[in-house]
N, C-alpha and C positions, 0 to 999 in steps of 0.2 A: 503494500499499500504505501504511496505517495501522496503527498501533500503541497500543491504550490499556493503561492504568494508575491504580493507584493505590497511593501509597505519601506515607507520614507527612501524609495525612490530604487528598491532595490528588490532583483528576481528570485526567490528562493524557493529551495523545494528540498523538501523534509523525504528523506527514505523514513516511512514508520518507526518498521521492525530492527535493521538495524541503526539506525540512532546517525543513518546520516545525514548532515545538513550541507547543501550546496545552493553558494551564490554565482546563477548564470547569468549570461548573455540572452538577450529577446529571443533571438534561434534557438537556445537550446532550451530556452521557458516553453515556447510553443512546440518544437515536438516530444518532449517527456512526458508530459501526460497523454499524447496523443496518441503515442508507440508503446503505452505501457499494454496495451492488447496484445503488441505482438512481441513484446512479450516474454507473456503471459503464456505460450504454448512454444511447441517445437518453432524452431527459425534459424533461417543464416543468415552472414552480412549483410548478403544481399537482397535480400527480402526487408531485412532492415532499414535500408539505405531509397528502398521500391517505393518502401510506405511513407517514409519521410518527404521522398517528391511529392507522392500523392497527397498526403496532408498538406502539402507549403500549393501544392495548387488550388487546391479546394479552400484554402483561407485566403488565396488570391484570386478567390472565382476561375479559372483560367479549364479551360476543357484540357481532358488527356492528352486526346491527338493532335496537340495545339503544340506542346511540348516534353517529348519524351526525355527519361533519363539521359539521356547521354547529352541536353541540352546546358548552354556554357552555364545559364539563369535559370533562376527559380523563384516566380514574385520576389524580386529586387538582389535576396542570393546570389552566390555566386557559387557554382558547382563544388568548388573545393572546401569552403568554406563552410557545402552543407555533411562533403565527408569529408572531415574534420572533424565536428557536432557529433555525427554519426557511431563516427570512432569512439568518442569519450567519455560515450553513452554507455554502448556495447560494454570500452575499460570498464565503468564503474558497475553496468551489471555484473560483471564477471568477478570483479574485487567484493561482492555481495554489498554493496554498495546504493544500489537500487533496484528499483523496485521485486525488494527482497521478502521471502515468505514468512508466516509466521512461525517462529521455535518454540513460544511458549506455552501457543493452549494446551498440546502434548502433557508440558510438563507440569502442571497446573496440580492435574492430580495428588501427586509423591508432593506438594507444594502444602495442598491443602493437610496431609499429615502427617506436614512435621508438628515435631518438639516445642513445645511452647515453654518459652519462658518470660517473663516479668523484665524487662531492663528498666522502669522509670513509672513516678509517679505523679500525680499533682497534686501535694497534697491543702486541703482545706484548712489551712490552718483558722480561718476569717472565714465565716457564716455571717457579718457584716459589712458595712462601709460606712464611709462617712463624706461621702459624695450620694448621693441620686441622678444617676443615672438614665435618663429615658429608655436609653435601648436593651439597656441590660438584661443579659438569658437569666442571671440570676438574683433578680429581684433583688436589686439596692440587697446582698449578697443574703436570703436568705434563702432562695432555690427551691421557690417552692413548698418551703417548710417551715424554723422559726429560729430565729438568730441565733447562735454558737459561736464559742472560741473551741477549739479543741487543748485538749489539757498534751501534759505532757506525754503523761502514759500512753494515750492512746497515737499521739505519732513515736513510737519508740518501737509500738508493735507495730507501726508503719512501716519506719526501716525496717526492722525485724521482720517482715514479710518480706519483704522487695528483696532481701539478703536471701532469706529460704528459695524466694519461689525463681532467682536470676539462673540458678545451672550457671553453668562455666564462664556469663560473659563474667566480663572484670569490673568495664565503665560502666556505673547505674547511675542514672539522672535523677535526680528531687524538683519540682516548679513550688515552691510557697506561693498559694495562687487563696484570690479569697470569692467573694468581696477584698477583702484590702484586709493582705498579711503584714501590716506594718502596725493593726491594732492589737496582735498578740503578738508584740514584738522578742519578749521575753521567753516565747516556747518554742519561736523558731532560732533565733541564738543558741539553746539547748536543747535543739535537735539535731543542728549543726553540730556541736560538742561533742554530740552522742555518735556521729554519726561517722565524728572522726576513728572516736575512742573504737571503734569495734570492722574498720580497714582493712588493718594490720591482717588482724586475725582470721578473718573470712576471703583473705586474699579480692577485696575489692576497693572501689576507687568512687564514693561520690563526687558528679557532680551538681552543682545546690546551684538555682535561679530562682528568682525572685519577679512575680510581676505588681507593680503599687501602682497606683494613683498618682503618690511624689506629693499629696498633703502633709503626712507623718517627718517626712522624707529630713534630716538632718549631718551635722555635720559628722556624729558620733556612728550615725547607720550607715553612711556611708563607707566612714573606714570598714568599715567591717565589711559590706556590702565587697566594698573592692581589695579584701583580703578575702574569703570566703565564695561569691555568686562567681559560678563560670559564666554566668550570663544576667542582666537586669534586663526590663522588660517596661518602661517608660511609657503609662498610658496618657496620651492628650489626642485632641482631633485634629489640627492645625488652627491655624485664624482666629482669632481671636475669638469674634463674633459666631461663629461655628462649632469650636469647643465648649462657649458658654452656654453655645443654644441647649446643648444637648448631656453636656456634663458639669450641672451645674451642684453647688450646696444643698444640702436640705432642704437649706433657709432660701435656694433661689437664687442665692450671689454666685457669679462664675467662681469658677476654678483657674484658669488660666492665668492671671497675672502671680499667685500662688505656688504654680510649679512650673514655672517655664524658668526661668532662675535656677532652681534645684535642679533642674532637668540637665542642662547646661550645665553645670558644676558635677554632675556624674558622670557625660560625656568626657567631658576634657580630662578628667583625674583617672578618667579605663582610656583615656590619648582615645578615642573614637572607636575600639574597639570594645568586642564583647560587651557590647547592650544595643536594644535598639528601639526607638521611638516609634506605637502603634499607634495609629488610629482608626476609627470607622465612619464611611461616608455617607451617607445620608439620601434620602431623597432630595433634601434639603439643600444638598452642595454636592447637587451628579457633578459641579467645575472643581470636582476634590483633589484634581492635578494643580491645582492652586493653592493646598494646600501642605500639598509633599514638598513644593514648590517652595512655598513659607517653614515649614521644619529646616527645608533647609537652610532658607537663610540667616534664620536664626543658629544658623553651624553645626547643625545634626551630619551625622555623615550615613546611619547607619538607618533607616525611615521604610515602615511602614504602615498603609493605610491601605482597610481593607472591609470590601460591603457588608454592609449592614447585613443582616439575616433577620428576617422577621414577617411575621404574620402580614397577610395584606391587609387589614383592618386597620392595622399603623399608619399615621397620617405619615412618617418617618419615613415608614417599606420605601424599595426601589423596586417599579413598577416594569413591564417587559416593554411601557411606551419611554422609558428608560434609559435603553439598553444601546442605540446608536450612538445618542449623548456621550455615554460610559462610556464605547469606546474609542470613540472620538478622542474621549479625554487621556487613555494609554500612549493610545497612537501621539495626543502632542505632548505628554509626559514621557514618552520615551523620545520621539526629539528634541527636547530640551534637556536631558542629559546626555543627549552626543554634543553640545551645541555649550556644555556646562565642563562635561571633562576635557572638551579641547583647550575649554580656555584654564586650565586648573581647578574646577571647580567639584570637580564631578562630589559623586555621592552612592550610594545602592540603595535599590528601594528592594526591597526583601520580596515582591512578586518576579520580581526580571532578574533574580538571581538564578543562572543555569550554567551547571557544568557541563560543557557536550564531550569533553576527553571523558567524563567517569561518569560522575552521577552514583545515585543511589543503586544499592546493589538493581536486580531483576528481580526479586522477590519486593523488593518494598516497593518498583516500581512497580507491578502487580498488585499488591494488597496495600496500599497507603502508607499511613500513621500507625498501625498495630493496636488501635481503638478497641480494647475489648479483650485484647491479647497483648503486647507485649506491654501496653501503656492504659495503665488505671487513673481514674480518680477516689480519692480519702475523703467522705466525712470529716467532720467535727467530733463524729462519735463511732465512725472507723470502719460507716457501711464501704464499700469497695463497691462502680460504679463504668463500665466504657471508659468513659471519659466527660470532663467535666463538662459537656453542657448533655449525656442524662443527668446529670445529679439532681434528685427529688423526685424521677420518676419510676417508681418503688418495681412496673414494672422488669425494670434493667440490673437491678438489685442486683451486683453478684455472688454476694458474699459480704462477708466483713475481715479485719483485720486479725481477730481471733483466729477465728477457727475458720478462717482461710476460703477461698470460692464453693460453692455447692450448687451455682447452679451454670454446672459442664456445659448445659445445651444452651445459655444465651453465649457462652466460648464460644463452641463449635461454628454460632451460628454466623461470628463474626471473626472468625477462623477462615470459612468458607467466600465472603464474600473475596471478591475482588475484578479486574475486571473483565474476567469473564463470563460473570453472573451478573452483571448486568450490561442490558439488552444495548444501552445510549450507548455503549460505551465499547464496545468490539471493531465497527470500522469506525472508530475517532480517533485521528491524527494528533489530539494531545492523550492521550487513554497514558500515555507511560512516563508523563510530566505532571499529572493533576493523581494518577495513581487509583480515577474513578471517584475520586471527589469524596466530602465529604460525607459522613455516616451517619453522622448524626443528621446532620442536613437534608440525607434521603428521608432517614426516619421522618424528620418532623415534618416534612411537606410534603410527601406519600406515604406515610403509613409502613414503610422497608427499605431495610441498611440495604438494601440493591436497587434501591430508586434511583431518581437523578430528578435534582434539580436545576431545575433549565435555566433557570435565571444565573444560577451561578456555574453550570456547565456554560455557559455562552462567552462572562466573564472572564473565565480559563481562558478559555482556546484564546480568546485578543490575548489576554496577558501572555499566555506560549509565542504565537509569534510575536511581539515586540521584544520579547526575551531571550531571540535566539536572534530575531533582528540588532538587537545589540553588539551580539555577539560577534555576529559576523561583519560590522560594517568595522567593530573592534579588530577583529581578524583580518 
């Protein structure tokens, strides 16, 4: 399967199964998709060349008898030029970089039977928050339940559970999450200390991260974060009016002025690495590229601004009618990033970061984030869920950190979810980059983790195209 598209004046051909990405001239861009049927059957070089001449004649509206394959020029292209392009296409095919077949579907059955080990926990140390963000899926920290702070013993049991269920894996990840985790800061510190105390004896290494709205950040906390946290996620939506509309305090006042100087200090203290500012765009700021650029102008080098996921009934929810505008915004952002990089003012945008030389292992490309299998969320009272977006939905409770997982059926259903169980993914060019998309979003919008959240899918495809274009321009 191939995918051909044009972006920022660049002709790009993706060979989906091999991962090959080719920047091509206009003639190649015309011929490669047209010749795909020829390569899907037995063929000779002469047949390919003949088909190329035929395609060009048809494209130019020429009659076959008017111009034979021996003509010196066809549809404005010299014969030698056509032969050279056809030869290059054949070489890419023979090198398994073009028109390659799917080699993964046959292996998916054995993948589904793999031994499952837990490698990451989203530790909900606080089901409480000091902001009242309007789009918060956690309902201002309550998660469809009650306000609560995780106690130290429950947190220790969670880390013990992770160690016990991680098999031979050495590096383990723990994200302190909420609500707002800094509202339970003493427990966060003590859990980090406990984690460090059990690393050596168990042959493990914890990589701690923390996601915060920044309200309670101070110098003491920052010093600890810089010493112990592998990554820090800082929540801000962009421009002051955008952020303050969606991320106010409970009294209604905006949070922008409080958090911006703190976040700038975090970024600089970490040498602009191992953090990112993360925002959410909604129906109210479909010009979200301006928010990304605003954050860049504030000095941030690691930026993520992501689409809101909300029910259609919410006034801030994205609509299908927004898609053309949003896709154009991604194109505009990509162009501006190219310009800024040339000026030495570059920054990273999380959704445009693709490693074409390696990237995730094939199984990660097939199955995604590992929710419900490798990655679990833990509530303040120790219940286990497939991920933070399922917390509070009792039908998805897997067990608890004391007794372990007792809903193996749920785990098995998540383990079986992959790009081949999602009908819309099978013939999608982006399937190995999005890995089938977010299972929580699929569940929430279709009632099935194997479903497709259509708006998210459309935006993901556009992000993949922009990301690959950026790589192509740089190379």
